[in-house]
C-alpha positions in Angstrom: -116.4 52.2 -14.9 -117.6 51.3 -18.8 -114.7 51.1 -21.0 -116.2 54.0 -23.0 -116.0 55.9 -19.9 -112.4 54.9 -19.1 -111.2 55.6 -22.6 -113.1 59.0 -22.5 -111.4 59.6 -19.1 -107.7 58.6 -20.4 -108.3 61.1 -23.3 -109.2 63.6 -21.0 -106.3 63.2 -19.0 -103.8 63.2 -22.1 -105.4 66.4 -23.3 -105.2 68.0 -19.9 -101.4 66.6 -19.8 -100.8 68.4 -23.1 -102.1 71.8 -21.9 -100.1 71.3 -18.5 -97.2 71.0 -20.7 -98.0 73.8 -23.2 -98.6 76.0 -20.2 -95.5 75.5 -18.9 -93.5 76.4 -22.2 -93.0 80.1 -21.1 -89.9 82.1 -21.3 -90.1 84.8 -18.9 -88.2 88.4 -20.1 -88.1 91.2 -18.1 -86.3 94.6 -17.6 -85.0 97.5 -19.9 -87.4 99.3 -22.0 -84.4 100.1 -24.3 -83.7 96.7 -25.2 -87.4 96.0 -25.3 -88.0 96.6 -28.9 -85.2 93.9 -30.0 -86.5 91.6 -27.4 -90.1 92.0 -28.5 -89.1 91.6 -32.1 -87.2 88.2 -31.6 -90.0 86.9 -29.2 -92.5 88.1 -31.9 -90.6 85.9 -34.9 -89.7 83.1 -32.5 -93.1 82.4 -31.4 -94.2 82.1 -34.8 -91.1 79.8 -35.7 -92.5 77.4 -32.9 -96.3 77.7 -33.9 -97.7 78.3 -30.8 -95.9 75.6 -28.6 -93.9 78.4 -26.7 -95.3 81.7 -25.2 -92.7 84.3 -24.7 -93.6 87.2 -22.1 -91.5 90.2 -22.1 -91.9 92.7 -19.1 -90.5 96.9 -19.4 -89.6 97.0 -15.3 -86.2 99.0 -16.2 -82.8 97.3 -16.2 -82.6 97.5 -12.5 -86.1 95.9 -11.9 -85.4 93.1 -14.4 -82.6 92.4 -12.1 -84.7 92.1 -8.7 -86.7 89.6 -10.7 -83.7 88.0 -12.4 -81.8 87.6 -9.1 -84.8 86.1 -7.2 -85.3 83.5 -10.1 -88.8 84.8 -11.0 -87.6 85.8 -14.7 -85.6 83.3 -17.3 -83.7 86.2 -19.2 -83.1 90.0 -18.0 -83.2 92.6 -20.5 -80.4 95.3 -19.6 -79.3 98.7 -20.8 -75.9 98.6 -18.9 -73.8 95.8 -17.4 -74.9 94.1 -14.4 -73.7 96.0 -10.8 -71.8 94.9 -7.8 -74.8 95.0 -5.7 -77.0 92.8 -8.2 -74.5 90.2 -8.9 -74.2 90.0 -5.0 -78.0 89.4 -4.9 -77.5 87.1 -7.5 -74.7 84.8 -6.3 -76.6 85.0 -2.5 -79.6 83.5 -4.1 -77.7 80.7 -6.5 -78.2 82.6 -9.7 -75.5 82.4 -12.1 -75.7 83.8 -15.5 -74.5 84.4 -18.8 -74.1 88.0 -20.3 -74.9 88.2 -23.8 -74.1 91.5 -26.0 -76.9 92.2 -28.1 -76.4 95.7 -29.9 -75.1 99.1 -29.2 -77.4 102.1 -28.7 -77.2 105.8 -29.1 -78.8 107.5 -25.9 -80.9 110.5 -27.7 -81.6 113.5 -26.3 -85.1 115.3 -27.7 -86.7 118.4 -28.1 -90.0 119.3 -29.0 -90.0 119.5 -33.2 -90.7 123.5 -32.9 -88.2 124.1 -30.5 -85.9 126.3 -32.7 -83.2 127.5 -30.1 -81.4 124.4 -29.1 -79.3 123.7 -32.2 -76.7 121.5 -30.1 -75.6 121.0 -26.2 -72.8 120.4 -24.5 -72.3 117.6 -21.6 -71.7 121.0 -19.3 -74.8 122.1 -20.5 -77.1 118.9 -19.8 -75.0 118.2 -16.6 -75.9 122.2 -15.3 -79.7 120.8 -16.2 -79.7 117.7 -14.6 -77.4 117.4 -11.6 -78.6 117.3 -8.1 -77.6 120.7 -7.2 -80.0 122.1 -10.3 -83.0 120.7 -8.4 -85.8 123.5 -7.7 -82.9 126.2 -8.6 -82.4 125.5 -12.7 -85.8 125.8 -14.1 -85.8 128.1 -16.9 -83.7 127.7 -20.2 -82.1 131.0 -19.9 -80.0 129.5 -16.8 -78.4 127.1 -19.5 -77.5 129.5 -22.2 -77.8 132.9 -22.2 -78.9 133.1 -25.7 -81.8 130.4 -24.9 -85.3 132.0 -24.0 -87.0 133.2 -21.0 -89.3 130.1 -20.9 -89.8 127.1 -18.0 -87.5 124.1 -18.8 -89.7 121.0 -18.8 -87.6 117.7 -17.6 -88.2 114.3 -18.7 -86.1 111.0 -18.4 -85.8 107.5 -17.1 -86.7 106.5 -13.6 -84.3 105.1 -11.0 -85.1 101.4 -11.9 -83.8 102.5 -15.7 -80.4 101.3 -16.7 -80.7 104.6 -19.1 -80.9 106.3 -16.0 -77.7 105.2 -14.5 -76.0 105.2 -18.1 -76.8 109.0 -18.6 -76.1 109.8 -15.0 -72.7 108.5 -15.1 -72.0 109.9 -18.4 -73.5 113.4 -18.1 -73.3 114.2 -14.3 -70.1 111.8 -13.7 -71.8 109.5 -11.1 -74.5 107.2 -11.6 -77.8 107.8 -10.2 -76.9 111.0 -9.2 -79.8 113.4 -10.4 -82.3 115.8 -10.0 -85.5 114.5 -8.6 -87.8 117.7 -9.7 -88.7 116.1 -13.3 -91.0 113.6 -15.0 -89.5 110.0 -14.9 -90.9 107.0 -16.0 -89.2 103.7 -16.9 -91.6 103.3 -19.9 -89.6 105.2 -22.6 -93.5 105.6 -24.5 -94.2 107.9 -21.6 -91.2 110.1 -22.4 -92.0 110.6 -25.9 -95.5 111.5 -25.4 -94.6 114.5 -22.4 -91.8 115.9 -25.0 -94.1 115.7 -27.6 -96.5 117.6 -26.2 -94.5 120.7 -24.7 -92.3 122.8 -26.9 -90.2 123.6 -23.5 -89.5 120.3 -22.9 -86.4 117.8 -23.2 -85.8 114.4 -22.5 -83.9 111.3 -23.1 -84.1 107.7 -24.1 -82.8 104.8 -26.2 -82.4 105.6 -29.9 -85.1 103.2 -30.8 -87.9 105.4 -29.5 -86.5 108.6 -31.3 -86.6 106.8 -34.7 -90.1 105.5 -34.0 -91.6 109.1 -33.2 -89.1 111.4 -35.7 -92.3 113.2 -36.8 -93.4 113.7 -32.7 -89.7 114.7 -31.5 -86.1 116.3 -32.8 -82.8 114.8 -31.9 -80.4 117.3 -30.2 -76.3 117.1 -31.4 -74.4 116.5 -28.6 -71.0 117.7 -28.5 -68.4 115.3 -28.1 -65.0 114.9 -26.3 -63.6 116.4 -29.8 -65.8 119.5 -29.6 -67.9 118.1 -32.7 -71.8 118.5 -32.7 -72.9 115.0 -33.3 -76.5 113.6 -34.2 -77.3 110.2 -32.8 -77.4 107.1 -35.1 -75.8 104.2 -36.6 -72.9 105.5 -38.2 -72.2 107.7 -35.2 -72.0 104.8 -33.3 -69.7 102.5 -35.4 -67.2 105.3 -36.2 -67.0 106.2 -31.9 -68.1 109.8 -33.0 -71.2 109.8 -30.8 -69.4 109.7 -27.1 -70.2 109.3 -24.5 -73.9 108.4 -25.0 -73.3 105.3 -27.0 -73.5 102.1 -25.1 -73.8 98.4 -25.6 -77.0 96.7 -24.6 -77.3 93.4 -23.2 -79.8 90.2 -22.2 -78.7 87.9 -19.1 -79.7 84.4 -19.2 -79.6 82.1 -16.1 -77.6 79.0 -16.4 -80.5 77.2 -14.4 -83.2 78.6 -17.5 -80.9 77.3 -19.9 -81.7 73.5 -18.9 -85.2 74.5 -20.4 -85.4 73.3 -24.2 -87.5 76.4 -24.4 -85.0 79.2 -23.1 -82.1 77.5 -24.8 -83.8 77.7 -28.0 -85.1 81.3 -27.5 -81.5 82.3 -26.6 -80.0 80.5 -29.7 -82.6 82.4 -32.1 -82.0 85.7 -30.3 -78.3 84.9 -31.0 -79.3 84.0 -34.7 -81.6 87.0 -35.7 -80.2 90.0 -33.2 -78.3 91.5 -35.9 -81.5 91.4 -38.4 -83.9 92.4 -35.9 -81.3 95.5 -34.0 -80.9 97.1 -37.3 -85.0 97.0 -37.8 -85.4 98.7 -34.4 -82.9 101.1 -35.4 -80.2 99.8 -33.0 -76.6 99.0 -34.2 -75.8 95.6 -34.9 -72.7 93.6 -33.6 -70.4 92.2 -36.4 -71.4 88.6 -37.1 -68.4 87.0 -35.3 -69.8 88.8 -31.7 -73.1 86.7 -32.1 -71.3 83.5 -33.0 -69.0 84.3 -29.9 -72.1 84.8 -27.6 -73.6 81.6 -28.4 -70.4 79.8 -28.0 -70.4 81.1 -24.3 -73.8 79.9 -24.0 -72.6 76.4 -25.3 -69.8 76.1 -22.9 -71.3 78.2 -19.8 -69.2 81.1 -19.9 -70.5 82.9 -16.6 -70.3 86.1 -15.5 -69.6 89.7 -16.5 -67.0 91.0 -18.5 -67.3 94.4 -16.5 -66.7 93.2 -12.9 -70.0 95.1 -11.5 -68.8 98.5 -12.4 -70.6 101.4 -14.5 -68.5 102.1 -17.3 -68.6 104.8 -20.4 -67.5 104.8 -23.5 -66.8 101.4 -24.3 -66.3 100.5 -27.7 -67.3 97.2 -29.6 -63.8 96.0 -30.3 -63.1 96.4 -26.7 -66.5 94.9 -25.4 -65.6 91.6 -27.8 -62.2 91.3 -26.4 -62.9 91.2 -22.8 -62.7 87.9 -20.4 -66.0 87.4 -18.4 -65.5 87.0 -14.3 -68.5 86.2 -11.6 
């Protein structure tokens, strides 16, 4: 082989090698469509800061779907709109996947109706339960069955799919048991599908994270929910911060694999997330945590504080203060 050809071949190897390295610099995220707007915003800014050296992919297979991939070692980071559950903890443990739980913001889970719906002024938890409990399937199908003052009109329901953390949280908060729901409704893990469904039917009602309502206020109206104190409260950052929007206020999370943190691109992404989560959560209309919370979260990453502060059980009504005071357990 001539010296020219040898040089060209060597150069080609270098180019190929650099492309191979570039191809490996990918951070894989999947999970909750509720957390997606925050993570996607972080991913976009992070990729710009890295000038194309790192690619971040963000999927929306739902919290449960994300944890399935996470516990199989297929992704680096799981977006979650509820804490990891016992069966998911066990699946991760069996696969040798250890993780760090990082709260990123608070959300007001929002009940929405068509903007031209004039009869729904507010709803109680009891009315929502009557709508969504398993016993309602095939029997509670008319608005007049929810309240005698409501019209004699078919009720069209849109809600989170069974792999969604929003589904788990909503059913726990409203029906009293996670995953306990009627099945005869339009379900999707993609909240944009639910937005479109409710916005096209004057007799429709649905629920999803506040960011999707905020993004589509021209197409939807948020329904005030009568809280534990008997006051109708509209969802929003103020109501989340002052604790009045109960029981539908909740923390949202990312979970990062301990093994994935060994990769510089994943570690950099998580650090960037914690540094910018407050601003970007606010930008997409979620409620940021106090600055100290993100600093503490990054300390947990640096010290590899593994596990969850929830013990694998669904929990309703968690405040920011109580969340930050807990100790993690595997």
